[in-house]
All heavy atoms as TSV, in Angstrom:
chain	resi	resn	atom	element	x	y	z
A	1	MET	N	N	0.845	-1.184	0.001
A	1	MET	CA	C	-0.007	-0.033	-0.006
A	1	MET	C	C	0.888	1.245	-0.001
A	1	MET	O	O	1.787	1.396	0.796
A	1	MET	CB	C	-0.885	-0.035	1.261
A	1	MET	CG	C	-1.699	1.205	1.341
A	1	MET	SD	S	-2.792	0.971	2.817
A	1	MET	CE	C	-3.344	2.587	3.076
A	2	THR	N	N	0.671	2.130	-0.937
A	2	THR	CA	C	1.451	3.352	-1.006
A	2	THR	C	C	0.570	4.529	-0.594
A	2	THR	O	O	-0.639	4.566	-0.971
A	2	THR	CB	C	1.987	3.632	-2.443
A	2	THR	OG1	O	0.889	3.590	-3.318
A	2	THR	CG2	C	2.981	2.562	-2.796
A	3	LEU	N	N	1.126	5.383	0.117
A	3	LEU	CA	C	0.437	6.588	0.570
A	3	LEU	C	C	0.732	7.728	-0.405
A	3	LEU	O	O	1.897	7.942	-0.744
A	3	LEU	CB	C	0.866	7.013	1.979
A	3	LEU	CG	C	0.516	5.983	3.077
A	3	LEU	CD1	C	1.084	6.454	4.405
A	3	LEU	CD2	C	-0.982	5.802	3.186
A	4	ALA	N	N	-0.293	8.410	-0.813
A	4	ALA	CA	C	-0.063	9.592	-1.671
A	4	ALA	C	C	0.424	10.753	-0.833
A	4	ALA	O	O	-0.159	11.057	0.223
A	4	ALA	CB	C	-1.356	9.972	-2.405
A	5	MET	N	N	1.464	11.403	-1.346
A	5	MET	CA	C	2.017	12.595	-0.633
A	5	MET	C	C	1.151	13.791	-1.061
A	5	MET	O	O	0.841	13.938	-2.250
A	5	MET	CB	C	3.473	12.793	-1.032
A	5	MET	CG	C	4.399	11.634	-0.617
A	5	MET	SD	S	4.449	11.420	1.207
A	5	MET	CE	C	5.332	12.907	1.618
A	6	PRO	N	N	0.813	14.627	-0.099
A	6	PRO	CA	C	0.109	15.864	-0.466
A	6	PRO	C	C	0.965	16.738	-1.387
A	6	PRO	O	O	2.192	16.781	-1.191
A	6	PRO	CB	C	-0.224	16.507	0.838
A	6	PRO	CG	C	0.795	15.918	1.836
A	6	PRO	CD	C	1.123	14.572	1.310
A	7	GLU	N	N	0.311	17.360	-2.323
A	7	GLU	CA	C	1.059	18.280	-3.241
A	7	GLU	C	C	1.470	19.524	-2.445
A	7	GLU	O	O	0.692	20.043	-1.668
A	7	GLU	CB	C	0.195	18.640	-4.422
A	7	GLU	CG	C	-0.042	17.484	-5.359
A	7	GLU	CD	C	-0.789	17.936	-6.623
A	7	GLU	OE1	O	-0.549	19.114	-7.025
A	7	GLU	OE2	O	-1.484	17.151	-7.163
A	8	ARG	N	N	2.652	19.970	-2.677
A	8	ARG	CA	C	3.127	21.185	-2.042
A	8	ARG	C	C	2.940	22.342	-2.971
A	8	ARG	O	O	3.069	22.201	-4.195
A	8	ARG	CB	C	4.640	21.051	-1.735
A	8	ARG	CG	C	4.921	20.052	-0.662
A	8	ARG	CD	C	6.364	20.087	-0.349
A	8	ARG	NE	N	6.645	19.073	0.672
A	8	ARG	CZ	C	7.782	18.908	1.226
A	8	ARG	NH1	N	8.832	19.656	0.916
A	8	ARG	NH2	N	7.943	17.946	2.140
A	9	GLU	N	N	2.650	23.476	-2.390
A	9	GLU	CA	C	2.556	24.654	-3.256
A	9	GLU	C	C	3.966	25.164	-3.592
A	9	GLU	O	O	4.827	25.165	-2.778
A	9	GLU	CB	C	1.815	25.797	-2.453
A	9	GLU	CG	C	0.364	25.484	-2.222
A	9	GLU	CD	C	-0.356	26.702	-1.547
A	9	GLU	OE1	O	0.093	27.858	-1.782
A	9	GLU	OE2	O	-1.309	26.440	-0.862
A	10	VAL	N	N	4.112	25.504	-4.826
A	10	VAL	CA	C	5.414	25.982	-5.296
A	10	VAL	C	C	5.333	27.486	-5.364
A	10	VAL	O	O	4.383	28.051	-5.946
A	10	VAL	CB	C	5.702	25.429	-6.663
A	10	VAL	CG1	C	7.018	26.016	-7.222
A	10	VAL	CG2	C	5.797	23.883	-6.647
A	11	ALA	N	N	6.300	28.123	-4.722
A	11	ALA	CA	C	6.324	29.613	-4.722
A	11	ALA	C	C	6.550	30.089	-6.131
A	11	ALA	O	O	7.456	29.638	-6.822
A	11	ALA	CB	C	7.448	30.077	-3.778
A	12	THR	N	N	5.720	31.071	-6.541
A	12	THR	CA	C	5.901	31.607	-7.862
A	12	THR	C	C	6.830	32.853	-7.789
A	12	THR	O	O	7.396	33.185	-8.849
A	12	THR	CB	C	4.559	31.972	-8.530
A	12	THR	OG1	O	3.924	32.881	-7.651
A	12	THR	CG2	C	3.708	30.726	-8.755
A	13	GLU	N	N	6.884	33.429	-6.722
A	13	GLU	CA	C	7.769	34.604	-6.511
A	13	GLU	C	C	8.999	34.141	-5.725
A	13	GLU	O	O	8.854	33.299	-4.826
A	13	GLU	CB	C	7.090	35.711	-5.741
A	13	GLU	CG	C	5.853	36.286	-6.511
A	13	GLU	CD	C	6.269	37.132	-7.698
A	13	GLU	OE1	O	7.311	37.763	-7.737
A	13	GLU	OE2	O	5.590	36.970	-8.739
A	14	PRO	N	N	10.155	34.718	-5.990
A	14	PRO	CA	C	11.314	34.342	-5.216
A	14	PRO	C	C	11.215	34.717	-3.728
A	14	PRO	O	O	10.524	35.704	-3.411
A	14	PRO	CB	C	12.445	35.187	-5.834
A	14	PRO	CG	C	11.945	35.787	-7.027
A	14	PRO	CD	C	10.432	35.753	-7.005
A	15	LEU	N	N	11.791	33.933	-2.882
A	15	LEU	CA	C	11.801	34.225	-1.461
A	15	LEU	C	C	13.033	35.048	-1.080
A	15	LEU	O	O	13.007	35.767	-0.070
A	15	LEU	CB	C	11.744	32.945	-0.636
A	15	LEU	CG	C	10.523	32.103	-0.826
A	15	LEU	CD1	C	10.626	30.769	-0.057
A	15	LEU	CD2	C	9.244	32.822	-0.433
A	16	LEU	N	N	14.046	34.965	-1.891
A	16	LEU	CA	C	15.275	35.681	-1.674
A	16	LEU	C	C	15.711	36.376	-2.942
A	16	LEU	O	O	15.599	35.807	-4.055
A	16	LEU	CB	C	16.453	34.796	-1.280
A	16	LEU	CG	C	16.294	34.041	0.052
A	16	LEU	CD1	C	17.440	33.035	0.242
A	16	LEU	CD2	C	16.300	35.052	1.213
A	17	TYR	N	N	16.078	37.636	-2.802
A	17	TYR	CA	C	16.510	38.459	-3.973
A	17	TYR	C	C	17.972	38.823	-3.835
A	17	TYR	O	O	18.383	39.282	-2.774
A	17	TYR	CB	C	15.701	39.713	-4.118
A	17	TYR	CG	C	14.264	39.532	-4.434
A	17	TYR	CD1	C	13.317	39.362	-3.422
A	17	TYR	CD2	C	13.818	39.526	-5.756
A	17	TYR	CE1	C	11.977	39.190	-3.708
A	17	TYR	CE2	C	12.483	39.309	-6.029
A	17	TYR	CZ	C	11.561	39.174	-5.059
A	17	TYR	OH	O	10.239	39.042	-5.360
A	18	ARG	N	N	18.752	38.704	-4.852
A	18	ARG	CA	C	20.109	39.269	-4.871
A	18	ARG	C	C	19.910	40.807	-4.875
A	18	ARG	O	O	18.811	41.288	-5.242
A	18	ARG	CB	C	20.877	38.846	-6.117
A	18	ARG	CG	C	21.243	37.414	-6.144
A	18	ARG	CD	C	21.976	37.063	-7.387
A	18	ARG	NE	N	22.320	35.639	-7.449
A	18	ARG	CZ	C	23.512	35.140	-7.099
A	18	ARG	NH1	N	24.443	35.943	-6.683
A	18	ARG	NH2	N	23.698	33.851	-7.153
A	19	VAL	N	N	20.919	41.423	-4.449
A	19	VAL	CA	C	20.772	42.979	-4.358
A	19	VAL	C	C	20.400	43.555	-5.684
A	19	VAL	O	O	19.544	44.429	-5.775
A	19	VAL	CB	C	22.144	43.554	-3.839
A	19	VAL	CG1	C	22.097	45.099	-3.956
A	19	VAL	CG2	C	22.351	43.176	-2.359
A	20	GLN	N	N	20.966	43.047	-6.748
A	20	GLN	CA	C	20.648	43.567	-8.111
A	20	GLN	C	C	19.107	43.356	-8.406
A	20	GLN	O	O	18.502	44.235	-8.989
A	20	GLN	CB	C	21.438	42.818	-9.161
A	20	GLN	CG	C	21.210	43.310	-10.566
A	20	GLN	CD	C	22.144	42.606	-11.522
A	20	GLN	OE1	O	23.065	41.888	-11.165
A	20	GLN	NE2	N	21.840	42.827	-12.818
A	21	ASP	N	N	18.513	42.271	-7.947
A	21	ASP	CA	C	17.092	42.034	-8.195
A	21	ASP	C	C	16.269	42.934	-7.272
A	21	ASP	O	O	15.243	43.433	-7.692
A	21	ASP	CB	C	16.781	40.555	-7.956
A	21	ASP	CG	C	17.517	39.662	-8.949
A	21	ASP	OD1	O	17.706	40.060	-10.076
A	21	ASP	OD2	O	17.928	38.517	-8.522
A	22	ALA	N	N	16.725	43.125	-6.025
A	22	ALA	CA	C	16.005	44.027	-5.083
A	22	ALA	C	C	16.034	45.431	-5.697
A	22	ALA	O	O	15.028	46.179	-5.536
A	22	ALA	CB	C	16.668	43.969	-3.749
A	23	MET	N	N	17.088	45.815	-6.323
A	23	MET	CA	C	17.161	47.120	-6.965
A	23	MET	C	C	16.037	47.269	-7.968
A	23	MET	O	O	15.377	48.338	-7.993
A	23	MET	CB	C	18.496	47.328	-7.679
A	23	MET	CG	C	19.736	47.480	-6.789
A	23	MET	SD	S	21.269	47.319	-7.674
A	23	MET	CE	C	21.063	48.336	-9.091
A	24	ARG	N	N	15.840	46.269	-8.756
A	24	ARG	CA	C	14.808	46.316	-9.796
A	24	ARG	C	C	13.432	46.295	-9.218
A	24	ARG	O	O	12.526	47.096	-9.597
A	24	ARG	CB	C	14.985	45.172	-10.768
A	24	ARG	CG	C	14.110	45.265	-11.979
A	24	ARG	CD	C	14.425	44.181	-13.026
A	24	ARG	NE	N	14.486	42.790	-12.561
A	24	ARG	CZ	C	15.612	42.103	-12.324
A	24	ARG	NH1	N	16.782	42.605	-12.594
A	24	ARG	NH2	N	15.587	40.870	-11.853
A	25	VAL	N	N	13.214	45.476	-8.133
A	25	VAL	CA	C	11.891	45.347	-7.555
A	25	VAL	C	C	11.503	46.696	-6.869
A	25	VAL	O	O	10.368	47.146	-6.949
A	25	VAL	CB	C	11.868	44.248	-6.481
A	25	VAL	CG1	C	10.660	44.248	-5.641
A	25	VAL	CG2	C	11.987	42.870	-7.167
A	26	LEU	N	N	12.462	47.327	-6.188
A	26	LEU	CA	C	12.184	48.584	-5.458
A	26	LEU	C	C	12.394	49.804	-6.342
A	26	LEU	O	O	12.131	50.926	-5.916
A	26	LEU	CB	C	13.072	48.649	-4.199
A	26	LEU	CG	C	12.731	47.636	-3.138
A	26	LEU	CD1	C	13.803	47.632	-2.042
A	26	LEU	CD2	C	11.342	47.938	-2.492
A	27	ASN	N	N	12.923	49.621	-7.533
A	27	ASN	CA	C	13.195	50.702	-8.440
A	27	ASN	C	C	14.105	51.740	-7.772
A	27	ASN	O	O	13.858	52.964	-7.813
A	27	ASN	CB	C	11.890	51.400	-8.920
A	27	ASN	CG	C	12.080	52.270	-10.125
A	27	ASN	OD1	O	12.988	52.005	-10.938
A	27	ASN	ND2	N	11.287	53.320	-10.260
A	28	MET	N	N	15.186	51.223	-7.195
A	28	MET	CA	C	16.176	52.064	-6.482
A	28	MET	C	C	17.570	51.746	-6.976
A	28	MET	O	O	17.881	50.644	-7.473
A	28	MET	CB	C	16.171	51.846	-4.980
A	28	MET	CG	C	14.800	52.257	-4.390
A	28	MET	SD	S	14.836	51.932	-2.587
A	28	MET	CE	C	13.318	52.784	-2.153
A	29	SER	N	N	18.477	52.678	-6.877
A	29	SER	CA	C	19.833	52.455	-7.256
A	29	SER	C	C	20.621	51.570	-6.284
A	29	SER	O	O	20.202	51.363	-5.120
A	29	SER	CB	C	20.578	53.829	-7.345
A	29	SER	OG	O	20.850	54.361	-6.067
A	30	ARG	N	N	21.705	51.065	-6.745
A	30	ARG	CA	C	22.584	50.208	-5.906
A	30	ARG	C	C	23.058	50.936	-4.674
A	30	ARG	O	O	23.050	50.392	-3.553
A	30	ARG	CB	C	23.789	49.740	-6.739
A	30	ARG	CG	C	24.737	48.843	-6.037
A	30	ARG	CD	C	25.885	48.483	-7.001
A	30	ARG	NE	N	26.743	47.471	-6.421
A	30	ARG	CZ	C	27.722	47.698	-5.600
A	30	ARG	NH1	N	28.067	48.874	-5.242
A	30	ARG	NH2	N	28.472	46.670	-5.169
A	31	THR	N	N	23.386	52.203	-4.842
A	31	THR	CA	C	23.860	53.014	-3.721
A	31	THR	C	C	22.763	53.159	-2.660
A	31	THR	O	O	23.024	53.021	-1.451
A	31	THR	CB	C	24.335	54.357	-4.196
A	31	THR	OG1	O	25.352	54.204	-5.161
A	31	THR	CG2	C	24.790	55.279	-3.060
A	32	VAL	N	N	21.557	53.456	-3.098
A	32	VAL	CA	C	20.427	53.600	-2.167
A	32	VAL	C	C	20.149	52.281	-1.458
A	32	VAL	O	O	19.990	52.290	-0.190
A	32	VAL	CB	C	19.182	54.134	-2.834
A	32	VAL	CG1	C	17.951	54.072	-1.958
A	32	VAL	CG2	C	19.394	55.544	-3.411
A	33	ILE	N	N	20.151	51.159	-2.136
A	33	ILE	CA	C	19.921	49.878	-1.504
A	33	ILE	C	C	20.957	49.597	-0.422
A	33	ILE	O	O	20.600	49.235	0.707
A	33	ILE	CB	C	19.889	48.768	-2.525
A	33	ILE	CG1	C	18.730	48.867	-3.538
A	33	ILE	CG2	C	19.880	47.347	-1.923
A	33	ILE	CD1	C	17.325	48.629	-2.920
A	34	TYR	N	N	22.225	49.790	-0.783
A	34	TYR	CA	C	23.282	49.549	0.210
A	34	TYR	C	C	23.195	50.510	1.403
A	34	TYR	O	O	23.554	50.184	2.514
A	34	TYR	CB	C	24.699	49.548	-0.420
A	34	TYR	CG	C	24.977	48.194	-1.040
A	34	TYR	CD1	C	24.970	47.981	-2.364
A	34	TYR	CD2	C	25.247	47.058	-0.205
A	34	TYR	CE1	C	25.228	46.725	-2.950
A	34	TYR	CE2	C	25.488	45.827	-0.781
A	34	TYR	CZ	C	25.494	45.621	-2.132
A	34	TYR	OH	O	25.770	44.403	-2.660
A	35	ASP	N	N	22.850	51.741	1.151
A	35	ASP	CA	C	22.627	52.727	2.226
A	35	ASP	C	C	21.489	52.218	3.188
A	35	ASP	O	O	21.642	52.317	4.416
A	35	ASP	CB	C	22.273	54.121	1.697
A	35	ASP	CG	C	23.482	54.840	1.189
A	35	ASP	OD1	O	24.661	54.426	1.501
A	35	ASP	OD2	O	23.314	55.820	0.489
A	36	LEU	N	N	20.363	51.779	2.608
A	36	LEU	CA	C	19.250	51.186	3.449
A	36	LEU	C	C	19.729	50.023	4.249
A	36	LEU	O	O	19.349	49.860	5.415
A	36	LEU	CB	C	18.133	50.834	2.532
A	36	LEU	CG	C	17.384	51.975	1.791
A	36	LEU	CD1	C	16.381	51.423	0.808
A	36	LEU	CD2	C	16.695	52.869	2.812
A	37	ILE	N	N	20.510	49.160	3.642
A	37	ILE	CA	C	21.090	48.015	4.340
A	37	ILE	C	C	21.986	48.476	5.484
A	37	ILE	O	O	21.868	48.014	6.619
A	37	ILE	CB	C	21.868	47.067	3.365
A	37	ILE	CG1	C	20.856	46.439	2.398
A	37	ILE	CG2	C	22.641	46.004	4.149
A	37	ILE	CD1	C	21.504	45.726	1.221
A	38	ARG	N	N	22.886	49.417	5.188
A	38	ARG	CA	C	23.863	49.921	6.200
A	38	ARG	C	C	23.199	50.498	7.411
A	38	ARG	O	O	23.623	50.273	8.510
A	38	ARG	CB	C	24.764	50.967	5.530
A	38	ARG	CG	C	25.848	51.518	6.446
A	38	ARG	CD	C	26.793	52.487	5.702
A	38	ARG	NE	N	26.052	53.532	4.960
A	38	ARG	CZ	C	25.500	54.564	5.529
A	38	ARG	NH1	N	25.593	54.783	6.831
A	38	ARG	NH2	N	24.851	55.449	4.723
A	39	VAL	N	N	22.115	51.295	7.200
A	39	VAL	CA	C	21.467	51.932	8.306
A	39	VAL	C	C	20.355	51.056	8.981
A	39	VAL	O	O	19.753	51.454	9.940
A	39	VAL	CB	C	20.823	53.286	7.899
A	39	VAL	CG1	C	21.944	54.280	7.454
A	39	VAL	CG2	C	19.703	53.166	6.893
A	40	GLY	N	N	20.138	49.851	8.414
A	40	GLY	CA	C	19.225	48.904	9.074
A	40	GLY	C	C	17.760	49.027	8.679
A	40	GLY	O	O	16.908	48.455	9.267
A	41	ARG	N	N	17.495	49.787	7.564
A	41	ARG	CA	C	16.137	49.920	7.135
A	41	ARG	C	C	15.719	48.811	6.184
A	41	ARG	O	O	14.505	48.528	5.983
A	41	ARG	CB	C	15.907	51.242	6.430
A	41	ARG	CG	C	15.945	52.394	7.441
A	41	ARG	CD	C	15.842	53.743	6.803
A	41	ARG	NE	N	14.643	54.004	6.045
A	41	ARG	CZ	C	13.542	54.541	6.547
A	41	ARG	NH1	N	13.490	54.884	7.843
A	41	ARG	NH2	N	12.508	54.740	5.786
A	42	LEU	N	N	16.705	48.079	5.625
A	42	LEU	CA	C	16.407	46.953	4.706
A	42	LEU	C	C	17.263	45.765	5.189
A	42	LEU	O	O	18.507	45.832	5.176
A	42	LEU	CB	C	16.768	47.306	3.267
A	42	LEU	CG	C	16.410	46.272	2.196
A	42	LEU	CD1	C	14.904	45.964	2.187
A	42	LEU	CD2	C	16.911	46.710	0.850
A	43	ARG	N	N	16.575	44.717	5.659
A	43	ARG	CA	C	17.256	43.554	6.240
A	43	ARG	C	C	17.737	42.626	5.131
A	43	ARG	O	O	17.135	42.473	4.059
A	43	ARG	CB	C	16.172	42.833	7.069
A	43	ARG	CG	C	16.643	41.664	7.893
A	43	ARG	CD	C	15.519	41.172	8.839
A	43	ARG	NE	N	14.188	41.145	8.256
A	43	ARG	CZ	C	13.730	40.132	7.547
A	43	ARG	NH1	N	14.477	39.077	7.311
A	43	ARG	NH2	N	12.517	40.162	7.061
A	44	THR	N	N	18.869	41.980	5.391
A	44	THR	CA	C	19.448	41.064	4.461
A	44	THR	C	C	19.977	39.851	5.175
A	44	THR	O	O	20.090	39.858	6.425
A	44	THR	CB	C	20.710	41.649	3.719
A	44	THR	OG1	O	21.722	41.938	4.629
A	44	THR	CG2	C	20.304	42.911	2.904
A	45	VAL	N	N	20.224	38.771	4.432
A	45	VAL	CA	C	20.864	37.572	4.936
A	45	VAL	C	C	22.008	37.188	4.011
A	45	VAL	O	O	22.067	37.655	2.919
A	45	VAL	CB	C	19.869	36.381	5.020
A	45	VAL	CG1	C	18.735	36.742	5.983
A	45	VAL	CG2	C	19.277	36.082	3.683
A	46	LYS	N	N	22.980	36.438	4.560
A	46	LYS	CA	C	24.099	36.000	3.712
A	46	LYS	C	C	24.079	34.452	3.677
A	46	LYS	O	O	23.821	33.786	4.607
A	46	LYS	CB	C	25.402	36.442	4.330
A	46	LYS	CG	C	25.750	37.870	3.910
A	46	LYS	CD	C	27.127	38.257	4.354
A	46	LYS	CE	C	28.104	37.857	3.250
A	46	LYS	NZ	N	29.435	38.356	3.496
A	47	GLU	N	N	24.331	33.992	2.474
A	47	GLU	CA	C	24.538	32.557	2.220
A	47	GLU	C	C	25.886	32.460	1.500
A	47	GLU	O	O	26.001	32.910	0.375
A	47	GLU	CB	C	23.469	31.951	1.410
A	47	GLU	CG	C	23.631	30.502	1.019
A	47	GLU	CD	C	23.771	29.570	2.207
A	47	GLU	OE1	O	23.168	29.860	3.251
A	47	GLU	OE2	O	24.506	28.569	2.048
A	48	GLY	N	N	26.905	31.942	2.161
A	48	GLY	CA	C	28.201	31.979	1.641
A	48	GLY	C	C	28.691	33.458	1.490
A	48	GLY	O	O	28.607	34.192	2.425
A	49	ARG	N	N	29.130	33.775	0.284
A	49	ARG	CA	C	29.566	35.147	0.067
A	49	ARG	C	C	28.501	36.022	-0.553
A	49	ARG	O	O	28.732	37.153	-0.834
A	49	ARG	CB	C	30.807	35.107	-0.851
A	49	ARG	CG	C	31.991	34.403	-0.199
A	49	ARG	CD	C	33.104	34.183	-1.200
A	49	ARG	NE	N	33.531	35.465	-1.813
A	49	ARG	CZ	C	34.402	35.518	-2.820
A	49	ARG	NH1	N	34.912	34.384	-3.296
A	49	ARG	NH2	N	34.714	36.646	-3.316
A	50	THR	N	N	27.335	35.478	-0.750
A	50	THR	CA	C	26.273	36.229	-1.411
A	50	THR	C	C	25.339	36.816	-0.416
A	50	THR	O	O	24.826	36.107	0.490
A	50	THR	CB	C	25.479	35.297	-2.407
A	50	THR	OG1	O	26.439	34.701	-3.298
A	50	THR	CG2	C	24.448	36.082	-3.196
A	51	ARG	N	N	25.007	38.074	-0.569
A	51	ARG	CA	C	24.004	38.776	0.288
A	51	ARG	C	C	22.655	38.752	-0.430
A	51	ARG	O	O	22.595	39.009	-1.648
A	51	ARG	CB	C	24.447	40.191	0.494
A	51	ARG	CG	C	23.476	40.970	1.406
A	51	ARG	CD	C	24.079	42.259	1.906
A	51	ARG	NE	N	25.355	42.111	2.584
A	51	ARG	CZ	C	25.467	41.748	3.851
A	51	ARG	NH1	N	24.393	41.480	4.562
A	51	ARG	NH2	N	26.636	41.646	4.443
A	52	TYR	N	N	21.620	38.362	0.301
A	52	TYR	CA	C	20.245	38.332	-0.254
A	52	TYR	C	C	19.376	39.215	0.540
A	52	TYR	O	O	19.532	39.384	1.778
A	52	TYR	CB	C	19.701	36.899	-0.207
A	52	TYR	CG	C	20.398	35.926	-1.065
A	52	TYR	CD1	C	21.371	35.056	-0.542
A	52	TYR	CD2	C	20.058	35.830	-2.413
A	52	TYR	CE1	C	21.987	34.129	-1.353
A	52	TYR	CE2	C	20.704	34.842	-3.203
A	52	TYR	CZ	C	21.662	34.029	-2.717
A	52	TYR	OH	O	22.308	33.176	-3.509
A	53	VAL	N	N	18.355	39.762	-0.124
A	53	VAL	CA	C	17.275	40.496	0.543
A	53	VAL	C	C	16.037	39.615	0.522
A	53	VAL	O	O	15.544	39.250	-0.548
A	53	VAL	CB	C	16.960	41.810	-0.193
A	53	VAL	CG1	C	15.844	42.557	0.478
A	53	VAL	CG2	C	18.221	42.672	-0.371
A	54	PRO	N	N	15.585	39.169	1.703
A	54	PRO	CA	C	14.403	38.321	1.779
A	54	PRO	C	C	13.188	39.087	1.257
A	54	PRO	O	O	13.051	40.281	1.398
A	54	PRO	CB	C	14.212	37.988	3.234
A	54	PRO	CG	C	15.560	38.225	3.881
A	54	PRO	CD	C	16.186	39.352	3.053
A	55	ALA	N	N	12.307	38.364	0.586
A	55	ALA	CA	C	11.010	39.011	0.110
A	55	ALA	C	C	10.289	39.645	1.273
A	55	ALA	O	O	9.729	40.745	1.173
A	55	ALA	CB	C	10.167	37.993	-0.551
A	56	SER	N	N	10.327	38.975	2.460
A	56	SER	CA	C	9.642	39.563	3.621
A	56	SER	C	C	10.289	40.872	4.056
A	56	SER	O	O	9.598	41.813	4.517
A	56	SER	CB	C	9.738	38.562	4.781
A	56	SER	OG	O	11.054	38.261	5.163
A	57	ALA	N	N	11.608	41.043	3.853
A	57	ALA	CA	C	12.255	42.296	4.186
A	57	ALA	C	C	11.821	43.431	3.227
A	57	ALA	O	O	11.693	44.575	3.663
A	57	ALA	CB	C	13.789	42.152	4.118
A	58	ILE	N	N	11.584	43.095	1.968
A	58	ILE	CA	C	11.048	44.095	1.056
A	58	ILE	C	C	9.627	44.513	1.483
A	58	ILE	O	O	9.338	45.736	1.476
A	58	ILE	CB	C	11.118	43.546	-0.405
A	58	ILE	CG1	C	12.569	43.345	-0.846
A	58	ILE	CG2	C	10.352	44.430	-1.351
A	58	ILE	CD1	C	12.765	42.690	-2.181
A	59	THR	N	N	8.816	43.558	1.836
A	59	THR	CA	C	7.468	43.858	2.295
A	59	THR	C	C	7.499	44.723	3.544
A	59	THR	O	O	6.729	45.694	3.645
A	59	THR	CB	C	6.714	42.518	2.560
A	59	THR	OG1	O	6.697	41.770	1.367
A	59	THR	CG2	C	5.280	42.806	3.014
A	60	GLU	N	N	8.418	44.367	4.457
A	60	GLU	CA	C	8.513	45.174	5.731
A	60	GLU	C	C	8.988	46.562	5.399
A	60	GLU	O	O	8.528	47.583	6.012
A	60	GLU	CB	C	9.534	44.510	6.673
A	60	GLU	CG	C	9.023	43.195	7.239
A	60	GLU	CD	C	10.140	42.375	7.879
A	60	GLU	OE1	O	11.289	42.854	8.014
A	60	GLU	OE2	O	9.862	41.223	8.286
A	61	TYR	N	N	9.907	46.735	4.466
A	61	TYR	CA	C	10.404	48.075	4.117
A	61	TYR	C	C	9.349	48.926	3.535
A	61	TYR	O	O	9.145	50.117	3.843
A	61	TYR	CB	C	11.598	47.997	3.164
A	61	TYR	CG	C	12.092	49.326	2.711
A	61	TYR	CD1	C	12.675	50.221	3.627
A	61	TYR	CD2	C	11.931	49.736	1.402
A	61	TYR	CE1	C	13.109	51.460	3.185
A	61	TYR	CE2	C	12.351	50.994	0.975
A	61	TYR	CZ	C	12.924	51.831	1.876
A	61	TYR	OH	O	13.315	53.094	1.456
A	62	ILE	N	N	8.526	48.334	2.642
A	62	ILE	CA	C	7.428	49.074	2.022
A	62	ILE	C	C	6.407	49.468	3.083
A	62	ILE	O	O	5.893	50.578	3.111
A	62	ILE	CB	C	6.771	48.245	0.915
A	62	ILE	CG1	C	7.778	48.082	-0.271
A	62	ILE	CG2	C	5.459	48.863	0.405
A	62	ILE	CD1	C	7.326	47.063	-1.304
A	63	ALA	N	N	6.104	48.567	4.044
A	63	ALA	CA	C	5.176	48.845	5.163
A	63	ALA	C	C	5.732	50.028	5.973
A	63	ALA	O	O	5.004	50.856	6.437
A	63	ALA	CB	C	4.951	47.610	5.990
A	64	LEU	N	N	7.083	50.033	6.218
A	64	LEU	CA	C	7.697	51.097	6.938
A	64	LEU	C	C	7.488	52.432	6.257
A	64	LEU	O	O	7.137	53.449	6.857
A	64	LEU	CB	C	9.180	50.828	7.144
A	64	LEU	CG	C	10.052	51.932	7.782
A	64	LEU	CD1	C	9.595	52.155	9.232
A	64	LEU	CD2	C	11.492	51.569	7.682
A	65	LEU	N	N	7.726	52.462	4.889
A	65	LEU	CA	C	7.514	53.655	4.151
A	65	LEU	C	C	6.055	54.145	4.226
A	65	LEU	O	O	5.829	55.378	4.334
A	65	LEU	CB	C	7.914	53.449	2.672
A	65	LEU	CG	C	9.418	53.236	2.400
A	65	LEU	CD1	C	9.580	52.930	0.924
A	65	LEU	CD2	C	10.225	54.395	2.864
A	66	GLU	N	N	5.126	53.207	4.135
A	66	GLU	CA	C	3.739	53.560	4.209
A	66	GLU	C	C	3.325	54.154	5.585
A	66	GLU	O	O	2.619	55.092	5.692
A	66	GLU	CB	C	2.838	52.398	3.884
A	66	GLU	CG	C	2.916	52.009	2.426
A	66	GLU	CD	C	2.124	50.690	2.111
A	66	GLU	OE1	O	1.871	49.902	3.019
A	66	GLU	OE2	O	1.813	50.468	0.910
A	67	HIS	N	N	3.915	53.511	6.619
A	67	HIS	CA	C	3.707	53.972	7.969
A	67	HIS	C	C	4.232	55.408	8.163
A	67	HIS	O	O	3.580	56.248	8.739
A	67	HIS	CB	C	4.312	53.041	9.005
A	67	HIS	CG	C	4.216	53.518	10.412
A	67	HIS	ND1	N	2.976	53.437	11.108
A	67	HIS	CD2	C	5.069	54.031	11.226
A	67	HIS	CE1	C	3.201	53.908	12.340
A	67	HIS	NE2	N	4.443	54.275	12.428
A	68	GLU	N	N	5.453	55.607	7.719
A	68	GLU	CA	C	6.036	56.968	7.802
A	68	GLU	C	C	5.281	57.999	7.046
A	68	GLU	O	O	5.210	59.151	7.463
A	68	GLU	CB	C	7.512	56.894	7.351
A	68	GLU	CG	C	8.380	56.111	8.273
A	68	GLU	CD	C	9.849	55.963	7.737
A	68	GLU	OE1	O	10.095	56.261	6.562
A	68	GLU	OE2	O	10.691	55.468	8.538
A	69	ALA	N	N	4.729	57.622	5.878
A	69	ALA	CA	C	3.980	58.536	5.021
A	69	ALA	C	C	2.605	58.812	5.600
A	69	ALA	O	O	1.991	59.834	5.333
A	69	ALA	CB	C	3.868	58.061	3.631
A	70	GLY	N	N	2.091	57.917	6.454
A	70	GLY	CA	C	0.738	57.995	6.979
A	70	GLY	C	C	0.503	59.300	7.762
A	70	GLY	O	O	-0.630	59.829	7.704
A	71	GLY	N	N	1.441	59.763	8.443
A	71	GLY	CA	C	1.258	60.991	9.304
A	71	GLY	C	C	1.499	62.273	8.575
A	71	GLY	O	O	1.348	63.324	9.163
A	72	ARG	N	N	1.948	62.177	7.337
A	72	ARG	CA	C	2.265	63.366	6.588
A	72	ARG	C	C	1.405	63.576	5.385
A	72	ARG	O	O	1.669	63.112	4.304
A	72	ARG	CB	C	3.780	63.277	6.117
A	72	ARG	CG	C	4.698	63.088	7.256
A	72	ARG	CD	C	6.113	63.020	6.683
A	72	ARG	NE	N	6.988	62.593	7.773
A	72	ARG	CZ	C	7.993	61.827	7.699
A	72	ARG	NH1	N	8.325	61.351	6.509
A	72	ARG	NH2	N	8.743	61.512	8.695
A	73	ARG	N	N	0.291	64.254	5.581
A	73	ARG	CA	C	-0.629	64.451	4.522
A	73	ARG	C	C	-0.778	65.926	4.196
A	73	ARG	O	O	-0.651	66.783	4.906
A	73	ARG	CB	C	-2.013	63.856	4.771
A	73	ARG	CG	C	-1.891	62.336	4.818
A	73	ARG	CD	C	-3.226	61.717	5.076
A	73	ARG	NE	N	-3.032	60.331	5.316
A	73	ARG	CZ	C	-3.542	59.415	4.608
A	73	ARG	NH1	N	-4.339	59.676	3.608
A	73	ARG	NH2	N	-3.327	58.110	4.837
């Protein structure tokens, strides 16, 4: 008797972005992205020698911008 394994959902969007890809997603320059990383406004992770921006960090950064803009109308 074999048990059928449940199908897993496959992510259609990347979970990790290289800095170059994050630049395109956020429509920002390399310098701005690295400045955001340096000051702690954009979270990154490292795997080996490569730095990645998690998709969740991009979402958090956008939420931060929306929150900051909320009080300034």
